[in-house]
C-alpha positions, 0 to 999 in steps of 0.5 A: 867376509872371506878373510883368506881372500881379503888377505890375498887381495890386500897382499897383492894390492900393496905390491906383493910379498916382495914389497913388504918389509914388515907387517904387524897389526894393532886393534883395528888395522894392518900396519905395513912397512913397504919398500915402495909405497907407490906400488900400493893401490890405495883406492882398490884396497879401500874398495875391498869388502871388509876394508874400512879405510886406507891411510899412510901415517907415521911412516906406515901404510895402514889398512883399517879392518876393524874388529876382525883385523886379528883374523885377517892378519893370521891369514896374511901371515900364512899366505905371505909366510910372514913370521912375526919372529922375523920382524924387528919389532918382534925382536924388540918385544922378545927383549922386553919383560922379566928374565923368567917370562922370556925363558918360558916364552923361549921354551914354549916357542921351541917345544910347541912345533914338535909337540905333535911328534913327541905326543904321537911317539909317546902314545905309541910307547904306551900302546907298546907297554900295553902289548907287552904287559898283557902279553899280546905279543912276545917281547922279541917279536917283529911287531914289538921291534917295529913298535919300538922303532916307531916309539923311540925314534923321536925321543932318541933323535930328539936333539935333531928335532930341537935343533930345527925348532931352536934355530927357527926361534933364535934366527940362525942357520937350521942346517948348521944347527942340525950339524951341532945335533949330529956332533952330539949324536955321533957314533963315537960318543954314543958307543964310547959312553956305552963302553965306559961300563965295560972299562973303556976310556971315558973320553977324548982329548983336544989340545989337552982338554977332555971331551967326555963320552956322554950319551946325548940321545933324548937330551934337551938342554945341551942342544938348546944352549948350543943353538942359542950360542950358534945364533951369536957366533954365526952372526959375528963370523958372517959379519966379519967375513968378506962377502966373496968367501962368506958362503964357504968360510962362515959355516966352516969356521962356525962348525970348527968353533961350535962343535968342539966347544959344545963337546968340551963345555956346553954338552957336558954342562947341559947333560949334568944340568938335565941329570940334576933336574931329573934327580931333583924332581925324583927327590922332591916327589919321593920326599914330599910326594903328597904335598908336591903332587897336590900343589902342582895339580892345583897350580898347573892350570894357573901355569897354563894361563901364563904359559909357564907350563911349557917350562915343565915339559923339558923336565918331564922329557928329561925324566923319561930319558934318564930315569925311564919314568916321570912323576909329573905327567900323572899330575898333569893328567889330574889337572886336565881332568879337573878342568874337564869335570868342572866344565861337564858339571856346568853342562849339566847345571846351566839353563843357558842353551848356548853355554850348555853347548860350549860346556859340552864341547869344551869338556870333551876336548879337555878329557882328550887333553886340550883344556884351554876351551874349558878353562877360558870359555867356561870355568874361568868365565864363571869363576867358581867352577875354575876354583872347583877344578883346581881343588879337584886336581890338587886332591887327585894330584896328591893321591897319585904322587902319594902312591908313586904313580909314574908315566913311562913316556911323555904324552899329552895328558888326556884319556887317550894317553892312559896306556902309558900308565899301564903297570902295577900302579895303573889302578891307582891312576884310575882311582885318582882320575875318579877322585879328581872328577868327582871332587871337581864336579861335586864342588861345582854343584855345591859352590854353584855359579851365576848362570849366564842369561840366554840372549832372549832373557837378556833382551827381556831384561833389557826391555824391563830395566831402568838405569839407576844412575841416570833415571831420566833415561828411558828403558831402551837406553844404555849408558857408557860411563867415562872410563877416563878423567879429562877434557871432552873433545869431539871425535872429529878433532882427533888427528887420526881420520879413521876415528875422526870420520867415525869409520869405526863407529860413533863416539867421543874423545877425551884428553886425559888428565889422569893416566887410568882407564876404568870399566865404563859398565859391567861387562867383559873384555872381548879383546885386549891388544898385547901392547896394552894401548887399546881394549875392547869391552862388551856390556851386559846389554850387548854394547861394544866399546873400544877405548884407544889410548893415544894415537899411534901408541901401538908403536910404543910396544907396551912401554908406559902402559900397565895392564890390570886385567886380561882378555876374557875377564868379566869386569865391574863398572869402575874397575881399573883396566889400564894405567899409563904414563901421560908425560912419558907418552907425550915425551915420546912424541905421541898424542894421548887423546883417547877415542871412546867408540861404540864399535857396533853403532850400526845396531842402534838408532842413535848414539848420544855424546855428553856435550854438556860438560867440558870435563868428565870424571871417571864414572860420569856419563859419557855416551848413551845408545838408544 
């Protein structure tokens, strides 16, 4: 299935981008809110290769794709330029969750788009340091001056980069946001800040209020706060302004309000906050360097898992801008090398050819600074190598901070970033790398891990195994136990025809009497939709199961659901996966009937459902595949 072509065809047949108000997706289907449903050609869409069904339900035009829906949605989003941030549903999602979680999500959204520019400039900064340290070129030579321009331009004008990214995040006018950055970077302020040391005035006055001269180049916090405030001010002015003069006076008034306000209050506050953070990090690493580095090194991969590592990025950038160096980046490097080393040890030790291939490629990418493949594909999957990596990076982090290793620029922490650490303490960084890699690899070998069986071994094991819980079943049968306690209902009685007609696979439904979903077998979670209403699992024998709690419960956006596991996690039979509030879901107007589907039913000769009982408890046999 060509997912890009399928996305193009679907978009064309629903009436084009102009007919789409909003599009989201759940576990199985694309969900369109169309301006005019009559423009969508249901029959032609349903005939497309890769489309299982088309239906209108709950005010949405739904195109059922199945397990590949996420990939098709990504292609659709790119083709139609549908930004999830532009939808009303995503706005609601941003308002959910705790304050800390929302803060890190905002920081991640702002910094992720500009990381390539920052990382590239940082690496050039490291090369420049290498050139001057090794005296490959005179400090006043033209080549050094050009390299300085390349390395410093991104960081010096960082407020402009952040203005664009923040404006896109906060849904406000990008060019007005750039104007705010221009206000912070105006020569009067920059030159005034430089002249203070020579006895010049400390600022200007506006209606008796001081406008201090502050050098805002390379700063992070002032422009982010300013653009966030602009998103509210601009919207309020635009709403109050008559439509005939809106295009002229809305931006005029926004600039007249925002630039003076940011120069009087927001800018100085943000600048002092940034200086405070930089001083605080310096104090912490100078007073408790070994402890601070060890804890950060050991926990940074955990921060990556929850996305909180982005919260440290502006601190590191601020440190480089204010102090000229940073303590955090060397520790980040140790954390990445720990993951790379553990995956490398798995590559050496495993007997599984598939896992060996994955471990080799993901280890290489981790050595270059991209750790997610090694973390999720290898170390977390096997558990003990992940623990070994945490210990190794903790030891390495403690070593480099104890000896005062710093970075002269912000970079993606990988082996390619080594030039930014050049200097008298570079040797300590190399020793720290060797310590981290050695400890992580040795511990992976010592702790060991349960090697994953190859596909051939699984098939052989499957042919020779028996089901202890169901001794009457033959060796070729796999049992799916009930994940939910409740009343058994034939799948045909489910109100959603996609499930009722078995278009996603054969199975059965349960009307739950208890709001818990447990693992129906030993296996792993292959997909877990962020609204927590649907989860896909893969058994050790290769059976794929979808558990979909309720009908159209995706619209609840995670309300009344709580996840106890995450995608990629291995689970044991009976382990708690999801809890949900039955009464609140029903009160919100959604059925709680839960289809349990074998999504790869076509791989089996038969799928038998338990039709001998009306009520099942968690753990009772529910389905068996032959």
